[in-house]
Each structure stands twice: as structure tokens, then as C-alpha cells.
C-alpha positions as CSV (number, residue, x, y, z in Angstrom):
1,M,0.0,-0.1,0.0
2,Q,1.4,3.4,-1.0
3,Y,0.5,6.1,1.8
4,P,0.3,9.7,1.0
5,S,2.5,12.3,2.7
6,T,1.4,13.6,6.0
7,D,2.2,16.6,8.4
8,F,3.0,14.6,11.4
9,L,4.1,11.1,11.8
10,I,4.3,9.5,15.2
11,I,6.5,6.4,15.6
12,G,5.1,3.9,18.4
13,G,1.5,3.3,19.4
14,G,2.4,3.0,23.2
15,I,1.5,5.3,26.1
16,L,3.4,8.1,24.7
17,G,2.8,7.9,20.9
18,A,-1.0,7.7,22.1
19,A,-1.0,10.7,24.3
20,T,0.9,12.7,21.5
21,A,-1.2,11.7,19.0
22,W,-4.4,12.9,21.0
23,S,-2.9,16.3,22.1
24,L,-1.6,17.1,18.6
25,A,-5.0,16.3,17.1
26,R,-6.4,18.7,19.8
27,Q,-4.1,21.6,19.2
28,A,-3.4,21.2,15.4
29,P,-5.2,23.4,12.7
30,A,-8.2,21.7,11.1
31,G,-7.0,19.7,8.2
32,T,-3.6,18.7,9.6
33,G,-2.7,15.1,8.6
34,I,-1.5,13.0,11.7
35,R,-0.4,9.3,11.2
36,L,0.5,7.0,14.0
37,V,2.5,3.8,13.0
38,E,2.8,1.0,15.5
39,A,4.9,-2.2,14.8
40,G,2.4,-4.5,16.4
41,M,-0.6,-3.9,18.4
42,L,-1.2,-0.8,20.1
43,A,0.2,-0.5,23.8
44,S,1.2,-4.2,23.7
45,A,5.2,-3.6,24.3
46,T,6.6,-1.8,27.1
47,T,3.3,-0.1,27.9
48,S,1.7,-3.2,28.9
49,Q,4.6,-4.1,31.3
50,A,4.0,-0.9,33.5
51,A,2.9,-0.9,37.2
52,A,1.3,2.4,36.2
53,L,1.6,4.4,39.6
54,L,0.4,8.0,39.3
55,T,2.3,9.9,42.0
56,R,1.7,13.8,41.9
57,V,4.6,14.8,44.2
58,R,7.9,15.2,42.2
59,P,10.8,17.3,43.4
60,D,11.1,19.0,39.9
61,P,8.3,21.2,39.3
62,A,8.3,20.4,35.7
63,M,8.2,16.5,36.3
64,A,5.1,17.5,38.8
65,A,3.6,19.8,36.0
66,L,3.6,16.7,33.5
67,V,2.0,14.4,36.1
68,A,-0.7,16.8,37.0
69,E,-1.5,17.3,33.2
70,T,-2.1,13.4,33.1
71,F,-4.6,13.8,35.6
72,A,-6.2,16.6,33.7
73,A,-6.1,14.5,30.5
74,V,-8.1,11.6,32.1
75,E,-10.7,14.0,33.3
76,Q,-10.8,15.3,29.7
77,L,-11.0,11.9,28.2
78,D,-13.8,10.8,30.5
79,S,-15.9,13.8,29.3
80,I,-15.5,12.5,25.6
81,L,-15.3,8.8,25.8
82,D,-18.3,6.4,25.9
83,V,-16.9,4.5,29.1
84,P,-14.8,6.3,31.8
85,L,-11.2,5.2,32.3
86,P,-10.4,3.1,35.4
87,L,-8.5,5.6,37.4
88,R,-8.4,4.1,40.9
89,Q,-7.4,7.5,42.9
90,V,-7.0,5.8,46.3
91,G,-4.0,7.8,47.3
92,S,-0.5,6.9,48.3
93,L,1.0,5.6,51.6
94,H,4.5,6.5,52.3
95,L,6.0,4.5,55.2
96,A,9.5,4.6,56.5
97,T,11.6,3.6,59.9
98,D,15.1,4.1,58.9
99,A,16.6,7.7,58.9
100,P,16.9,8.1,55.4
101,G,13.4,7.0,54.6
102,Q,11.9,9.3,56.9
103,Q,13.8,12.1,55.5
104,Y,12.4,11.0,52.3
105,L,9.0,11.5,54.0
106,R,9.6,15.0,55.1
107,D,10.9,15.9,51.7
108,T,7.8,14.8,50.3
109,A,5.5,16.6,52.5
110,R,7.4,19.9,51.8
111,T,7.5,19.3,48.2
112,A,3.7,18.5,48.3
113,S,3.2,21.8,50.2
114,N,5.1,23.8,47.7
115,L,3.0,22.1,44.8
116,G,-0.2,22.6,46.6
117,V,-0.9,18.9,46.8
118,V,-2.6,17.8,49.9
119,S,-0.6,15.3,52.2
120,E,-1.1,14.3,55.7
121,P,0.8,12.5,58.2
122,L,-0.8,9.1,59.5
123,M,-1.2,7.5,62.9
124,Q,-0.5,3.7,63.1
125,E,-4.0,2.8,63.5
126,D,-4.9,4.7,60.2
127,V,-2.0,2.9,58.3
128,R,-3.5,-0.4,59.4
129,R,-6.8,0.7,58.3
130,H,-5.7,1.8,55.0
131,A,-3.5,-1.2,54.4
132,P,-4.1,-4.2,56.6
133,W,-1.1,-6.0,55.1
134,L,1.4,-3.6,56.6
135,S,3.3,-4.2,59.9
136,I,4.0,-0.9,61.6
137,K,7.0,-0.6,64.1
138,G,6.8,1.8,67.0
139,D,9.2,4.2,65.5
140,A,7.8,4.3,62.0
141,E,6.5,7.4,60.4
142,A,3.8,7.5,57.6
143,L,2.6,10.2,55.1
144,F,-0.7,10.0,53.1
145,V,-1.4,11.7,49.7
146,P,-5.0,11.2,48.8
147,A,-4.8,12.7,45.3
148,D,-2.5,9.9,43.9
149,G,-3.7,6.8,42.1
150,Y,-3.0,4.1,39.7
151,M,-4.7,2.6,36.4
152,D,-4.3,-0.1,34.0
153,P,-1.8,1.4,31.4
154,V,-3.3,-0.3,28.3
155,Q,-6.5,1.1,29.1
156,L,-5.2,4.6,29.4
157,A,-3.3,4.3,25.9
158,Q,-6.5,2.9,24.3
159,G,-8.4,5.9,25.7
160,Y,-5.8,8.2,24.1
161,I,-5.9,6.5,21.0
162,K,-9.7,6.3,20.7
163,A,-9.8,10.0,21.2
164,A,-7.3,10.8,18.8
165,R,-8.9,8.5,16.1
166,Q,-12.2,10.7,16.7
167,A,-10.2,13.7,16.3
168,G,-9.1,12.3,12.9
169,V,-5.6,10.6,13.5
170,E,-4.6,7.9,11.1
171,V,-3.6,4.7,13.0
172,V,-1.6,2.0,11.1
173,Q,-0.9,-1.2,13.3
174,H,1.4,-4.0,12.1
175,C,3.8,-1.8,10.3
176,R,7.3,-1.6,11.5
177,V,9.4,1.3,11.0
178,H,12.9,0.2,9.9
179,A,14.7,3.6,9.5
180,L,14.1,7.1,9.2
181,M,14.3,8.7,5.7
182,R,16.7,11.6,5.7
183,Q,17.7,14.3,2.9
184,Q,20.9,16.2,4.1
185,D,20.3,17.7,7.4
186,R,16.5,16.7,7.6
187,I,14.4,13.8,8.3
188,V,11.6,13.5,5.8
189,G,9.7,10.3,6.6
190,V,10.2,6.7,7.5
191,E,10.8,3.3,5.7
192,T,8.5,0.7,7.1
193,S,7.4,-2.8,6.3
194,S,4.4,-1.4,4.2
195,G,6.9,1.0,2.1
196,P,8.1,4.7,2.7
197,M,6.1,7.3,4.4
198,S,6.9,10.8,3.9
199,A,6.2,13.6,6.7
200,E,7.1,17.1,7.4
201,T,7.6,16.4,11.0
202,V,8.4,12.7,12.5
203,I,8.1,12.3,16.4
204,C,9.7,9.3,17.6
205,C,8.2,7.5,20.7
206,A,9.8,4.1,20.2
207,G,10.8,3.5,23.6
208,P,14.0,1.5,23.7
209,W,14.1,0.8,20.1
210,A,14.6,4.5,19.5
211,I,18.1,4.1,20.6
212,Q,19.4,1.8,17.6
213,M,16.9,3.6,15.2
214,L,18.1,6.9,16.0
215,A,21.8,5.7,16.1
216,Q,21.6,5.1,12.4
217,Q,21.5,8.9,11.8
218,G,24.3,9.7,14.1
219,I,21.8,10.6,17.1
220,H,22.9,9.1,20.3
221,L,20.1,9.1,23.0
222,A,21.4,9.4,26.6
223,M,19.4,6.4,27.7
224,A,19.6,2.6,28.2
225,P,17.0,-0.4,28.4
226,V,17.1,-1.0,32.1
227,R,14.8,-3.9,33.9
228,S,11.7,-2.9,35.9
229,H,9.9,-5.7,37.4
230,Y,7.2,-6.7,39.9
231,W,5.6,-9.7,41.5
232,I,1.9,-10.4,42.4
233,T,0.9,-12.4,45.4
234,E,-1.9,-15.0,45.7
235,A,-5.2,-13.3,46.4
236,D,-6.3,-12.4,50.0
237,Q,-9.1,-9.8,50.1
238,A,-9.0,-9.4,53.7
239,L,-5.4,-8.1,53.5
240,F,-5.6,-6.4,50.2
241,P,-8.8,-4.6,49.8
242,A,-9.5,-3.1,46.5
243,E,-9.7,0.2,47.8
244,S,-6.3,0.2,49.5
245,P,-4.0,2.9,48.7
246,M,-0.7,2.4,46.8
247,V,2.0,2.0,49.3
248,I,5.8,3.5,49.0
249,L,8.5,2.0,51.0
250,P,11.7,3.8,50.8
251,D,13.4,1.5,53.5
252,A,13.1,-1.3,51.2
253,N,13.1,0.4,47.9
254,A,9.9,-0.9,47.1
255,Y,6.3,-0.1,46.1
256,A,3.0,-1.9,46.4
257,R,-0.7,-1.7,45.2
258,P,-3.5,-4.0,45.2
259,E,-4.1,-6.2,42.0
260,V,-6.6,-8.7,41.1
261,G,-7.3,-9.7,44.7
262,G,-3.7,-10.0,45.8
263,L,-0.6,-7.5,46.2
264,L,1.5,-6.1,43.3
265,F,4.9,-5.2,44.7
266,G,7.9,-3.9,42.9
267,L,11.6,-3.9,43.9
268,R,14.5,-2.2,42.5
269,D,17.4,-4.0,41.8
270,R,20.4,-3.2,43.9
271,Q,22.9,-4.3,41.4
272,A,22.8,-2.9,37.7
273,V,20.5,-4.8,35.6
274,Y,20.3,-3.7,32.0
275,G,20.2,-4.7,28.3
276,D,21.9,-3.9,25.1
277,P,19.9,-1.5,22.8
278,A,21.6,-3.2,19.8
279,C,20.0,-6.6,20.7
280,L,16.5,-5.7,21.6
281,P,14.1,-8.3,19.9
282,E,10.9,-7.3,18.1
283,D,9.0,-9.0,20.9
284,I,10.0,-7.5,24.1
285,H,8.2,-10.0,26.3
286,G,10.3,-12.4,27.7
287,Y,13.4,-10.4,27.2
288,L,16.5,-11.5,29.4
289,F,18.9,-8.8,30.9
290,N,22.4,-9.1,31.6
291,R,21.9,-10.9,35.0
292,D,19.5,-12.4,37.4
293,P,17.0,-13.6,34.5
294,D,14.2,-14.7,36.8
295,G,14.5,-12.0,39.5
296,L,15.4,-14.4,42.5
297,E,18.5,-12.5,43.1
298,C,16.8,-9.3,43.6
299,L,14.0,-10.9,45.6
300,E,16.3,-12.6,47.8
301,S,18.3,-9.6,48.5
302,S,15.2,-7.5,49.4
303,W,13.1,-10.4,50.9
304,Q,13.9,-9.4,54.7
305,D,13.4,-5.5,54.7
306,L,10.0,-6.2,52.7
307,A,9.0,-9.1,55.1
308,N,9.7,-6.6,58.0
309,V,6.8,-4.5,57.0
310,F,4.9,-7.3,55.1
311,P,5.0,-10.3,57.2
312,A,2.4,-12.3,55.2
313,L,4.8,-12.6,52.5
314,E,6.4,-15.5,54.5
315,R,3.1,-17.4,54.0
316,L,1.5,-16.1,50.6
317,G,2.7,-17.7,47.3
318,I,3.6,-15.6,44.4
319,A,1.1,-15.9,41.7
320,H,2.8,-13.9,38.8
321,Y,6.1,-12.4,37.9
322,M,6.5,-9.5,35.3
323,T,9.8,-8.3,34.1
324,G,9.6,-5.4,31.8
325,V,11.8,-3.0,29.9
326,S,12.3,0.7,31.1
327,S,14.1,3.4,29.2
328,Y,16.2,4.9,31.8
329,T,18.4,8.3,31.6
330,P,21.2,8.8,34.1
331,D,19.1,11.5,35.9
332,G,15.7,9.6,35.9
333,K,14.3,12.3,33.8
334,P,12.8,12.0,30.3
335,L,14.3,12.9,26.8
336,L,11.8,15.4,25.2
337,G,12.2,17.6,22.2
338,D,14.3,18.1,19.3
339,V,17.7,16.7,18.4
340,D,20.5,17.8,15.9
341,V,18.6,16.7,12.8
342,Q,15.7,18.9,11.7
343,G,12.2,17.3,11.3
344,L,12.6,15.0,14.1
345,L,11.3,15.3,17.7
346,V,11.7,12.6,20.4
347,A,9.9,11.5,23.6
348,T,11.4,8.8,25.5
349,G,13.7,8.2,28.4
350,C,10.7,8.0,30.9
351,S,12.6,6.0,33.4
352,G,9.8,4.1,34.6
353,G,7.4,6.7,34.6
354,G,5.8,7.0,31.0
355,V,2.3,6.2,32.4
356,A,2.2,9.0,35.1
357,L,3.9,11.6,32.7
358,S,1.9,10.6,29.5
359,G,-0.5,13.5,29.4
360,G,2.1,16.1,30.1
361,I,4.4,14.8,27.5
362,G,1.7,14.4,24.8
363,R,0.9,18.0,25.4
364,L,4.5,19.4,25.5
365,L,5.3,17.5,22.3
366,A,2.5,18.9,20.4
367,E,3.2,22.4,21.4
368,M,6.8,21.8,20.3
369,A,5.8,20.3,17.0
370,L,3.6,23.1,16.6
371,G,5.8,25.8,17.5
372,Q,3.5,26.9,20.2
373,T,4.5,28.4,24.0
374,L,5.3,25.5,26.4
375,F,2.9,25.1,29.2
376,C,5.9,24.4,31.5
377,D,9.8,24.5,31.5
378,A,11.1,22.0,29.5
379,S,14.7,22.7,29.9
380,S,15.4,19.9,32.1
381,F,14.3,17.5,29.7
382,S,16.7,18.6,27.0
383,T,17.8,15.8,24.6
384,R,21.5,17.5,24.8
385,R,21.7,17.9,28.4
386,F,24.2,15.1,29.0
387,G,26.6,16.0,26.0
388,V,27.9,13.5,23.8
389,V,27.4,10.0,25.1
390,D,27.6,6.4,23.7
391,P,24.3,4.5,24.5
392,F,26.0,1.3,23.4
393,N,28.8,1.7,26.1
394,E,28.5,-0.8,29.1
395,A,29.7,2.0,31.7
396,F,27.1,4.1,30.4
397,R,24.4,1.7,30.2
398,M,25.4,0.7,34.1
399,R,25.1,4.5,34.6
400,C,21.4,4.4,33.6
401,A,20.6,1.2,35.6
402,L,21.8,3.0,38.8
403,A,19.6,5.7,38.4
404,R,16.9,2.9,38.9
405,S,18.4,1.4,41.9
406,Q,19.0,4.6,43.6
407,K,15.6,5.8,43.0
408,R,13.3,5.8,46.2
409,S,9.8,7.3,45.2
410,G,7.0,5.7,43.4
């Protein structure tokens, strides 16, 4: 099939491509051509692997603005879609006993106040009421942020796509982008499994595959494929009520939330676990990283810290284990905007936060693409902020992986 030229072509039908397509369609002049191209099925790759915690409190005001825009986007989508999106706005409960963790709680409360986000300390009886599975020590401190929530990432992506289609976006699935088309110093389209597609502007939302794709054009993205993973326990509705909040455990470097009657809990690797961007398969599911393929090393190293606050872990079985690929940058912030070749914008490197940031990133990329005033300061997301890097260098990939292991928030 021969596709006509379009004004904007978005590579990738995951959460970022979907959000960008919808935002672009809402803001572009009538008659603007927008095409989204997805290699497989929409939201079936890294988006489907996300735990999808939507936490509002971020130390960087620009990051907080992106998350706030996601909550606003959900409200806007609910007003135009037939079925409301399944946002579980149950709040987040932050619990710490160790001094560094308690300092994290105080920093979170102060940041929340600066952002105008409500947070409140909790007494031990309130913690038990919110999350019956938690065991509280006498010197533990707890903070609750009631406006936080979580949702199914695939359903959110599908919501963006449905609204984008209603606004006139053309969606092409099962069409793999093999390479960018270039004329001198400008990208003019993409070569795909369905033939060439020309475009005035290409927006790359291809996740970890963007590293190899852009490297072919001499563009080196400062990010690496890093493991993110979580476990889901057997069901126990008495311990894990459906309306329980998300729980952030900085002492254990862990997070948790209810999931299908059990508890979904994620642990951050204490060692660097990363992949090779030159060897990513087309199907990301089941991808094996450089070490600890089944996650047992990570689970064993964090078991005692987690069991101290989650004693039922000792008797409950694990029903599911999910390992996924996150695109991490050295500072844990996304790579957004233009690069050193004209006609190309990128949105990637979300460092495990793509679902929470999606609404803001979609709006920001649409404003960049249309040459509009940006709704927030995007300087801290510049694609050039790390200077010249080699994303295929093992030391650099390890540096990105350490950004995940040192993360304390949700």
C-alpha cells in the first residue's frame, strides 16, 4: 500500500505515542494530517508491562506539571469517551522507619506543600486501616497523599488512541519502522514494512528501540534499556482490599498496590540490571537482561526488608512475576524535544514513569511540534543535557541502571 505524505508521523503506539497523537490532534489546525505507526498492536510492548503508579509529588516542578497534566487528561477523556477510564484514585501511603526513609517522607511533605498537593501524616491505626497487610513498628512514620492513584496502562493508552481517532488521527498497526528517511540534514519520513511514508515532522516515541533507530542517523540518545519488574501475590481480599492505597516503602526500595485480589509489589534492583539496545528483539516480552533472569537474586536480597513490613509475605505464594523494559536516563528524567537533525522530535527515556507523565509529555510534544508556547519549563528534559554519550557503552548503560536502583519514590 502506498501512503500519502502527512504533516506529522508518530512512531510508536505505546502510551507516549498515543498521548502525543491525541494532544496533537486537539491543538493542530483543522485539516492537519497526523499518522501514528505501530509495529505490532497498540500498547502491547513496554506500556503493557508498567505498574502505572500516578504519583503527583515530584521534586522537579516540571515533572510535577507533567503528572498533573495526566490527571487533567484523564478528566478530559472521561468527558468525551463512552466509558470512563478506570482511574483508581486511592492515594499513596509512604511508610519509613530508617532515618533516610523518614527524611524522604519529610521532603515529600514539603514538596507537596510547595506544589499545593495535600499530604497528611498518619497515625499507626490509620495505616492499618488503609493497608491491613502492613506491620508497623513503634518508630515508623507515615505520610498519605490522597490525590494519587493508579490505573491499567493499556486502557489509558487505548483511551488516548480512541480520542485521537475521533479527532481524525490515522492509526496504522502491524507496520514496523525500519529506518528514518533523511535528505541532507533533515528527516523527511520513515521506511516501513509497508513501504516509505513521507512526513513534514517525525515524532519518535519508539521506547527502547529508539536508541538503535536514531543511532543509524548519528543521534545518540542518553538512555539505556533497564529492567523493571514486579511480583503479584496470591489473592487475599482481607489483607488487600480493592480500595487500599498504593504504598511506597523507601526503606525496602519498594512499592506496592492492590491487583486482582492480591498485592502487586515492585523491587528495585540493588545491582545494575540492563540490556543491550543493539540486541532488543521485536517482541520485548520475555527479554532477558545481563543478569538475574528470573528476578530471584533481587527478591532474595530485598526479602527481609520487605518482610519486616509485610510479614504475610512469608506464607503467601507468588502468583505472577512480570519483568519489563524501562528506558532510563542517568538522572531519571525523560528526553523530550528536538535533536541535531531537523524534522525530528523525540519523546522517550521516561525512566519507569511514562504512564504517569504521559498526558504532560503528549501536550508538551504537541506544543513543540506546532511551535507553540510550552505550558511548562522543558529545559530539564533537553535531549542534549548530557553532552556526547555512547548508549551502547557498557559503563554508560550501567550508569543508567544505577539511576533506577537509587530511586526511592513510586
